[in-house]
N, CA and C atoms as an extended XYZ file, in Angstrom:
198
Properties=species:S:1:pos:R:3:atomname:S:1:resname:S:1:resid:I:1 pbc="F F F"
N       -43.843      -74.486       72.425 N   MET     1
C       -43.563      -73.451       73.390 CA  MET     1
C       -42.201      -72.832       73.061 C   MET     1
N       -42.119      -71.520       73.113 N   SER     2
C       -40.845      -70.861       72.828 CA  SER     2
C       -40.464      -69.907       73.961 C   SER     2
N       -39.154      -69.685       74.071 N   LYS     3
C       -38.610      -68.800       75.101 CA  LYS     3
C       -37.568      -67.900       74.448 C   LYS     3
N       -37.687      -66.590       74.673 N   ILE     4
C       -36.717      -65.647       74.124 CA  ILE     4
C       -35.431      -65.740       74.942 C   ILE     4
N       -34.321      -66.015       74.247 N   ILE     5
C       -33.013      -66.110       74.888 CA  ILE     5
C       -32.306      -64.754       74.828 C   ILE     5
N       -32.387      -64.091       73.670 N   GLN     6
C       -31.682      -62.819       73.472 CA  GLN     6
C       -32.400      -61.979       72.432 C   GLN     6
N       -32.395      -60.666       72.639 N   LYS     7
C       -32.889      -59.699       71.654 CA  LYS     7
C       -31.721      -58.785       71.294 C   LYS     7
N       -31.486      -58.616       69.996 N   ILE     8
C       -30.394      -57.765       69.528 CA  ILE     8
C       -30.995      -56.726       68.588 C   ILE     8
N       -30.859      -55.446       68.934 N   THR     9
C       -31.402      -54.382       68.098 CA  THR     9
C       -30.590      -54.269       66.814 C   THR     9
N       -31.279      -54.390       65.669 N   LYS    10
C       -30.622      -54.260       64.371 CA  LYS    10
C       -30.714      -52.811       63.904 C   LYS    10
N       -31.895      -52.229       64.012 N   ASN    11
C       -32.139      -50.815       63.736 CA  ASN    11
C       -33.445      -50.449       64.443 C   ASN    11
N       -33.966      -49.244       64.205 N   GLU    12
C       -35.158      -48.815       64.965 CA  GLU    12
C       -36.406      -49.623       64.647 C   GLU    12
N       -36.426      -50.337       63.520 N   ASN    13
C       -37.616      -51.104       63.144 CA  ASN    13
C       -37.413      -52.615       63.132 C   ASN    13
N       -36.185      -53.086       63.415 N   GLU    14
C       -35.911      -54.511       63.356 CA  GLU    14
C       -35.045      -54.954       64.536 C   GLU    14
N       -35.267      -56.190       64.953 N   GLU    15
C       -34.398      -56.789       65.951 CA  GLU    15
C       -34.210      -58.258       65.605 C   GLU    15
N       -33.069      -58.786       66.031 N   ILE    16
C       -32.779      -60.204       65.866 CA  ILE    16
C       -33.126      -60.864       67.190 C   ILE    16
N       -33.913      -61.922       67.116 N   ARG    17
C       -34.267      -62.656       68.339 CA  ARG    17
C       -33.721      -64.073       68.253 C   ARG    17
N       -33.136      -64.501       69.353 N   ILE    18
C       -32.690      -65.882       69.484 CA  ILE    18
C       -33.673      -66.556       70.432 C   ILE    18
N       -34.334      -67.590       69.934 N   LEU    19
C       -35.378      -68.265       70.687 CA  LEU    19
C       -35.038      -69.734       70.872 C   LEU    19
N       -35.435      -70.276       71.999 N   SER    20
C       -35.374      -71.708       72.252 CA  SER    20
C       -36.811      -72.205       72.149 C   SER    20
N       -37.039      -73.257       71.354 N   LEU    21
C       -38.405      -73.744       71.217 CA  LEU    21
C       -38.447      -75.254       71.157 C   LEU    21
N       -39.605      -75.772       71.488 N   THR    22
C       -39.853      -77.205       71.441 CA  THR    22
C       -40.961      -77.468       70.438 C   THR    22
N       -40.709      -78.415       69.529 N   TYR    23
C       -41.705      -78.763       68.516 CA  TYR    23
C       -41.743      -80.279       68.411 C   TYR    23
N       -42.895      -80.854       68.663 N   ARG    24
C       -43.097      -82.302       68.617 CA  ARG    24
C       -42.071      -83.049       69.467 C   ARG    24
N       -41.787      -82.486       70.629 N   GLY    25
C       -40.904      -83.123       71.591 CA  GLY    25
C       -39.412      -82.890       71.361 C   GLY    25
N       -39.048      -82.246       70.257 N   ALA    26
C       -37.637      -81.970       69.974 CA  ALA    26
C       -37.339      -80.504       70.276 C   ALA    26
N       -36.094      -80.220       70.680 N   GLU    27
C       -35.698      -78.853       71.026 CA  GLU    27
C       -34.913      -78.224       69.874 C   GLU    27
N       -35.236      -76.951       69.589 N   TYR    28
C       -34.628      -76.221       68.486 CA  TYR    28
C       -34.192      -74.835       68.935 C   TYR    28
N       -33.298      -74.231       68.150 N   ILE    29
C       -32.918      -72.838       68.304 CA  ILE    29
C       -33.385      -72.113       67.051 C   ILE    29
N       -34.047      -71.002       67.229 N   ASP    30
C       -34.559      -70.176       66.132 CA  ASP    30
C       -33.886      -68.809       66.222 C   ASP    30
N       -33.175      -68.425       65.176 N   ILE    31
C       -32.562      -67.092       65.098 CA  ILE    31
C       -33.278      -66.379       63.964 C   ILE    31
N       -34.021      -65.321       64.291 N   ARG    32
C       -34.931      -64.716       63.324 CA  ARG    32
C       -34.979      -63.208       63.457 C   ARG    32
N       -35.207      -62.535       62.349 N   ILE    33
C       -35.416      -61.083       62.351 CA  ILE    33
C       -36.895      -60.809       62.595 C   ILE    33
N       -37.156      -59.911       63.534 N   PHE    34
C       -38.517      -59.444       63.816 CA  PHE    34
C       -38.605      -57.991       63.356 C   PHE    34
N       -39.756      -57.598       62.818 N   CYS    35
C       -39.905      -56.207       62.385 CA  CYS    35
C       -41.097      -55.571       63.101 C   CYS    35
N       -40.994      -54.262       63.274 N   ARG    36
C       -41.983      -53.491       64.017 CA  ARG    36
C       -43.133      -53.079       63.099 C   ARG    36
N       -44.364      -53.310       63.548 N   LEU    37
C       -45.549      -52.834       62.842 CA  LEU    37
C       -45.864      -51.411       63.286 C   LEU    37
N       -46.815      -50.798       62.646 N   THR    38
C       -47.167      -49.416       62.975 CA  THR    38
C       -47.681      -49.265       64.402 C   THR    38
N       -48.261      -50.324       64.971 N   ASP    39
C       -48.768      -50.244       66.352 CA  ASP    39
C       -47.700      -50.665       67.377 C   ASP    39
N       -46.434      -50.704       66.937 N   ASN    40
C       -45.287      -51.016       67.784 CA  ASN    40
C       -45.137      -52.502       68.111 C   ASN    40
N       -45.986      -53.345       67.538 N   GLU    41
C       -45.889      -54.788       67.756 CA  GLU    41
C       -44.757      -55.354       66.897 C   GLU    41
N       -43.964      -56.267       67.465 N   MET    42
C       -42.887      -56.924       66.735 CA  MET    42
C       -43.395      -58.266       66.212 C   MET    42
N       -43.208      -58.505       64.904 N   ILE    43
C       -43.641      -59.768       64.307 CA  ILE    43
C       -42.458      -60.451       63.626 C   ILE    43
N       -42.457      -61.790       63.600 N   PRO    44
C       -41.360      -62.507       62.959 CA  PRO    44
C       -41.433      -62.384       61.436 C   PRO    44
N       -40.268      -62.365       60.805 N   THR    45
C       -40.205      -62.373       59.348 CA  THR    45
C       -39.783      -63.770       58.897 C   THR    45
N       -39.690      -63.966       57.593 N   ARG    46
C       -39.229      -65.238       57.042 CA  ARG    46
C       -37.709      -65.329       57.081 C   ARG    46
N       -37.047      -64.226       57.411 N   LYS    47
C       -35.585      -64.188       57.437 CA  LYS    47
C       -35.089      -64.779       58.752 C   LYS    47
N       -34.554      -65.977       58.666 N   GLY    48
C       -34.052      -66.617       59.867 CA  GLY    48
C       -33.674      -68.054       59.605 C   GLY    48
N       -33.274      -68.718       60.665 N   VAL    49
C       -32.871      -70.115       60.567 CA  VAL    49
C       -33.268      -70.838       61.849 C   VAL    49
N       -33.679      -72.095       61.690 N   ILE    50
C       -34.008      -72.954       62.831 CA  ILE    50
C       -33.145      -74.204       62.703 C   ILE    50
N       -32.542      -74.622       63.823 N   PHE    51
C       -31.735      -75.833       63.791 CA  PHE    51
C       -31.880      -76.561       65.121 C   PHE    51
N       -31.616      -77.879       65.123 N   PRO    52
C       -31.716      -78.653       66.363 CA  PRO    52
C       -30.735      -78.142       67.410 C   PRO    52
N       -31.157      -78.177       68.655 N   LYS    53
C       -30.352      -77.647       69.758 CA  LYS    53
C       -28.979      -78.320       69.864 C   LYS    53
N       -28.878      -79.571       69.453 N   GLU    54
C       -27.587      -80.258       69.560 CA  GLU    54
C       -26.528      -79.713       68.589 C   GLU    54
N       -26.917      -78.855       67.661 N   LEU    55
C       -25.962      -78.245       66.730 CA  LEU    55
C       -25.437      -76.884       67.203 C   LEU    55
N       -25.860      -76.434       68.381 N   VAL    56
C       -25.466      -75.108       68.886 CA  VAL    56
C       -23.951      -74.938       68.925 C   VAL    56
N       -23.226      -75.908       69.470 N   LYS    57
C       -21.771      -75.782       69.580 CA  LYS    57
C       -21.117      -75.643       68.204 C   LYS    57
N       -21.582      -76.409       67.226 N   ALA    58
C       -21.024      -76.325       65.871 CA  ALA    58
C       -21.330      -74.974       65.230 C   ALA    58
N       -22.528      -74.450       65.448 N   VAL    59
C       -22.901      -73.141       64.892 CA  VAL    59
C       -22.046      -72.042       65.530 C   VAL    59
N       -21.887      -72.092       66.845 N   ILE    60
C       -21.058      -71.090       67.536 CA  ILE    60
C       -19.618      -71.167       67.044 C   ILE    60
N       -19.095      -72.360       66.871 N   LYS    61
C       -17.735      -72.533       66.367 CA  LYS    61
C       -17.598      -71.874       64.985 C   LYS    61
N       -18.552      -72.115       64.117 N   GLY    62
C       -18.533      -71.524       62.784 CA  GLY    62
C       -18.608      -70.011       62.826 C   GLY    62
N       -19.436      -69.465       63.703 N   LEU    63
C       -19.568      -68.016       63.825 CA  LEU    63
C       -18.278      -67.393       64.348 C   LEU    63
N       -17.606      -68.051       65.268 N   LYS    64
C       -16.338      -67.548       65.798 CA  LYS    64
C       -15.265      -67.511       64.713 C   LYS    64
N       -15.322      -68.448       63.780 N   GLU    65
C       -14.351      -68.502       62.692 CA  GLU    65
C       -14.666      -67.500       61.579 C   GLU    65
N       -15.876      -66.980       61.559 N   ALA    66
C       -16.291      -66.040       60.496 CA  ALA    66
C       -15.575      -64.703       60.613 C   ALA    66
């Protein structure tokens, strides 16, 4: 099961989605680029990263230092 946490518009055909998901009882964060199809449907691409939810603070710390 997944839940959209945030949508960030990258351009008119792409957006970055931050998702919270559960897989086999473990919780993860998925940050992924979605692209728009011709029928306006947004689909996930292979461009992204998934990591365990307990690493969120470390990832945020790293992003703040970037």
